[in-house]
N, C-alpha and C positions, 0 to 999 in steps of 0.2 A: 682522524683523517678521512675525508669523504671519498667514496668510490666515484670514478669518473663517469659511470653509467648514468645517463639522464632519464628519469622516469616521469611520465605524465599519467596521472589518474583522472579519469573523466566520469562524471555522473550525468547522464542525459536528463534524468528526471527522478525525483523522489518525493512526490506529493507536496511540493512546496516547502520541504524541510531540509535543513543542512544534514548531509549524509553521514550517518554513523559508519556505514561500510567503508566509505572513502577515507574517513579520518582514522578508522581502525587499521586499514591497509597501509596508510601513510605512516602510522606509528611503528608498525612492524618494520617497514623499510628504513625509516630514519634511525631507528634504534640500532640498525646494522650499517649505518653510515652511508646510506644511499641518498642521492640528490632526488628529491621528489617535489613535483608541482601538482596541484590539484585544480581541476576546472569543473565548474558546475553549470551545465548548459541551460538549466532552468532560470538562471539569473545572469549568465555570462554568454558571450559569443565564442565560437571556436577561434583560438588565437593562433595565427599562422606562425608567428615566431616560436611559440611553445611547441607546435607540432614539428617544425623544421629541426629543432635541436634535440628532440626526443629520440632515445634509442629503444625505449620500451614504453608502450602505451597500453593502459588497462581501461576497459570499459565496464562500469558497474551496471549490471542488468538485473535489477531486483524486481522488476514488474513488466507487464506487457507494454505499457506506454514507453518506458525507457528503452526497451528493445526496438520498438518501431522507430523511435527517434534516432537511435544508434545506427540503424540500417540506412537512414537518410543521410546521416552525418559521415558515414564511412568513406564514400567517394572523395569527399574533401580531405578527410584524414589521410587517406592513401595518397592523394595528390601531393600534399605538403610534407608527408613523412613516408616516402616510398621505401626507405631502407629500415624503418622501425619494425620491431617485432610487436605484433598486436596480440593481446590476450583479453579474455572476458571473464567476469566473475559475477556471481549472484544466481538467483533461482532460475533465471531464463537463459543462462549461458550454456549449460550442458544440454538443455532441452532443445536448443536451436542451433547446435553446433554445425550441422550441415549447411544451413543457410548462411551463418556467420562466416564459415570457412570460404564460401564463394566470394565473400567481400574482404578476404585477406586476413581474417582472424585465425591464429594458429593454435591458441590454447583456450581451454574452456574449464573453468573451475566453479564448482557448486558447493554450497554448504559452508563449512568452516574453512575457508579457502586461503586464509592469510599465510599459513606455512608454505603452501604451494606457490603463492605469489613471490614470497621471499626466495624460495628455492630457484624459481625461474630467473629472478634477478641475479642470484649468485651464479647460476649456470652461464648466463650471458657475460658475466664479468670473470669467468673462469675460477669461481670460488666454490662451486657446488661439488659435493662428493659424488653425486650421480645425477643423470639427466632427469628432468621432470617429465612425467607423462603428459600427453596433449590434452587428455580429458580426465579430470579427477572430481569425484563427488565425495567429500569428506564430511562425516558427521560425528567423529569422535571428539572428545574434549580438547580444547587448545588453551594456551595461556594468553588470555586477553591482555591487551595493553591499554593504557590511558589513551583515548582517541586524540590524535594530533589534528586540531582544528585551525591551526594558525594560518594555513594557506588557503582556507575556504573563505568565501565572501562573508561579511558580517551578518549576524542574525537579523539585522534590520532589513535585509534584502529579501527575506523569506516570508512565508505566510504569517498571518497574525491571528491572535485570538480576538473574536468579535463578540461584544456584549452590548446589550441595550443600554443606552445613555452612558456609555463609557468610551474612552479613547481605545483604539486598537492596541493590543499588547504584544510585545515581542515574544516570539515563540522559540523555545529550546526543544531539542529532540533527543530522547534517551531510549536506548534499548537495554532492558535488564535481562533479556534472554533472546535466543534465536531458535528458529525451528518451532515445531508444535507437536504435542503428543497425540493429536487427533489426526484423522485421515479423511476429512471432508473431501468428497470426490471432485468437486470443482475447484478446489484451492490449489494454487501453484506451489505452495509450501510442501504439499503432500508427496509429489513424486521425487523430491530431493531429500527431505528429511525422513520420510516414511514413518511418521509417528514418534520421532525423537526430537528432543529440544535440549538446548545447552544454556546454562545459567552464566550470565556475565557476573563476575565476582562483585560482592557488595562494595568493597573499597573502590573498585574501578568505577562503578556506577556513581557513587557519591562524589568522587573526584571529578567525574565528567559533569555532574550537576553543578558543582562548585565553579568549574571553569566556564560553563555556559551562563551562570548567574553573573559572573564577572564580565562576560561579554554582553550583558544586558537582558538576559532572558527573564521575563516576568511570568511566564507560564510554561510548563513542561508538558510536552506531548509524548507519552510512552508509546513506542512503536512496536512493542512485542506483538506477534500474531495473536497471543492471548496472555494478558497480564497475570491471569490466575492459573497459568500452567504450573507455576511455582508460587502458590499463595503465601507461604511463609516468607519467602524471599521478597515478594511484592510488599507484604505488610511491613517488613523490616525497613525496606527502602523508604516508603512513604512516611513512616513514623519518624525516621531520622531526618528526612528532608524537611518535614514540617517543623521539627524541633529547631533546626538550623535556620530555616527560612519560613517563618510562620505566615507571611503574606504571599508566598509562592503558590499559585494554583496549578492544576494539572488535569489531564484527561487520559483515558486508557481504553483499550479494546478488550472486551471480556465476552466469552460465549454465554448464550442464554443458559446452557446447562450449568455453567459455573456460577452464574448469578443465583440460581436456585440452590446449588450445593454449598456455596459459601455466603449465604445471605447475611450471616453475622458480621461479615467484613464490610458491608455496604455503609454502615454507620461510621466505621473507621475511615473509609474513603472520604465520606462527607466531612468529617471532623478534621481531616488533614489537608483539605483544600481541593478535592476533586469537584469539577464543575459538570462534567458529563462523561458518559460511558458509551462508546461505540459498540453496538451489538450486531452481529451478522444474523439478522432475522431471516433474510433471503426470501421467505415465502410464508404465507399462512395456510398453504395447502399441505396437509399431512402426507399425501402421496408423493408430492414433489420433494418435501423435506426428507422423506425416506430415501428417495433416489439420490439426493445429494449427500446422504449420510451425515446430516447435521447434528443428530443426537438430541434434537428437541422437537416438540410438537407445537401446534397452534396454541393449545391450552397452556403450554409451558411459557410461551411468549407473553400471553396475557398475565400470567402470574409474575413473570419477571418485571414487566412494566409496572405492575402494582408495587412490587418490592422496591424497585428503584425510586419510585415517587415517594413511597413512605419514608425512605431514607433522606429525602430532600434533594435527590439528584435528578439529572436530566438524561434521558436515553437518546442516543443518536443512532437510529436503526439503518442498516443497509439492506438492500433487496436485489434480487436477480429476477425481476418480474416476467421477463420474456425468455422463454425456453421452448424446446420442441413440445413440451407437455402443457404449455400455457393455453389459455382460452380467453375469449372476450369476456365471458361471464366470470371466469376466474380472476381476471384483472379487475373487473368491476367489484368483485367481492373483496379483493385486496384493498382497494380504495375505501370500501365500506368499513373494513376492519380498522383502517387508519383513522377514519372518522369516529368509529365507536370507541377507540382507545384515546381519542383526542390527541393524536400525534401529528396533526398537519404541520404545526410549527416545528416539530422535531425532525421531520423527514426532509433532507436536502432534495430538491426537485430532480436532480440527476438520478437519484436512486429509483425513480419511477420510470426511467427510460432505458435502463441497462438491459442489454441483450447478453445471454449466456455466451461466454468465450470458452472455446475448447482448444487449449494449446497442446503442443506435442507433449506426450507423456501423461496427459490428464487421466486420472483414475476413472473418469466417466467412461473412458473407452473400454473399461473392464465390466461395465454394467450390461447385463444381458439385454440384447435387443437394441442397444443404443446406437451401434454402428449403422444399423438400418435406417436410422433417423437423420443421419448426417451425410455430407458429401466428402469431397477430397480435401486434403490439407492445402491451404493457400499460403505460399511463402510470403506474399505481399502483406497479408493481414496477420500472419503468424498464428493461424487457427484453422480448425476444420470448419468448412462452410456448412450452413444448414438453412433451409427454408421451412417455415411452418407449413403443415399440411393444409391449413386454412389461411389463405393469403391475406385475409382481413386482419389477422393478428400481426403479421409483418408490417402491414400498412399502418396499423395503430401505433406500433413501436416507432416508426418513422415520424408519424404525426406528433407523438409525445416528445420525441427528441427535438423536433422543430419548435414546439412550445417552450421547452426548457431552455434552449439556446436563445430564443427570442426574449424570454423572461430575464435571462442573465444579462443580455445586452442592454435591456431597458430597466434593470434594477427593480423588477417587480418583486413584491413580497411573496413569501412561500404560500400564503393563503390565496393570493391572486392567481399564482401559477397552478395551485391545486384545483381551483375552480375551473380553470381552462382545461385541465386534464380530465376533470370530472365530466365536463360537457363533451369533450372529444370522445370519451369512452362511450357515453350514451349515444352519441351520433353514430359511432361504429356499430352499436347494438340496434340502432334504429328504434330507440325508445326515448321517451321524454326523460330529461334529467331531473330527478327530485331536487327540490330546493335544499341548498346546503345550510346546515347550522354549524358554523365553524367555531364560534367561541372567541376566546381572547386572541389578540394579534400580537401578543408579547413576543419579542425576539429572544430566542433561547441562545445560550452561549454556543459558539461553533467556530471552526477554523475557516479562514478566508479562502483556503484551497479545499474545495469539497469534492474534488474528482476522486472517484473510487479507483483503487489500484488495479482492478480487473475490468475497468470500462475501456471502450474504444477511445483512443485519443482524438482530440479535435484537430482541425487543420492548424490552429494556433499552436498547439503542443508540437505537432510534427515539424513546423517551420521555425520553432523557437530559436534554434541554434544559429 
């Protein structure tokens, strides 16, 4: 017997992937006989009929871009659902509760939030034993369910795997764990999980893989903040997946530190179908890496790149090249290291334009002397504002972003885009640009949605709903 309460779960944006968080919350609610509808604003528009009939509306705010989109969407949500109770969940929900509250959101759940979502639904339908608190950050273990993906758009609507001389492949999205046992200062996971991570049980992971393969998935993107937080669990999953689906490929995100520590697992990754590894390199400057508390050095990155290539895998590095500590020379040196490592094809151009975001609760705020480098918190951009002490660095960042957006619109190759960035950097330094020796133009495997989760959203993202 279904409960009469009508629940609408909305994902504003999840990097072009079908949301694990939305499907997990949906499973918890449906298992308790609630009526649930899911809406993904990255591939769907806000549905007025769905809003008008909803009694409870949940917004999944797992990253900066999703939260910015949610704030733009909330006036329309409030207009069409003036009597609905609004809640938010995900990393950015508790961190931005004051701003969200100004837009009518009443509850803010972070971490392992499904029990709190269920309790809120039960409270509104007079089934709860006690009232749920307005703000809850939960990191203790919960009983994961098989994600309910039936109400989400088909996988064909989402991002694709792109490979040279091959048709784009349908992407599935799996999380084998949530949270992270590390506390990188700039990471949005850190202020919520504070060094904790939670494993999704093996059987749930495998059943989720099975249902996504049945939905057409040809490649699995593992969305764990770090796939090797639990290396034994990760190994068990990929061996079982490969045994059941030997043609299924995958990618994962792994720390540089873990690449070095678990180098023996790289061959297993390759043998079980891994195509590339996303690594948060962030910088080649050891002083900046220390400030970010990344746990690796420039030398470590060089070693990790070598190990990954020796295993026959591709590295997909991420960077935060523009920060209060950056310099024109430092940026040029970063480009030179990319050239020296022959990584031009592997680096998504957007990675070379990213400016450090400082959200509410950021552990960067605990860094000695950091507050003197930044301005006030801006509720419109959901971050602390900062200008570089050398205005030419800020101008270069804007120039690089313009180059990247132009290249994306005109489908320029990564090599062509890098050459433009190389020239712009030397123009900023007022020095001649040395001739580039770029090497092979082979396209490396990558996902069609390359936007970094901590990058500023584009106007296209903001207006997508």
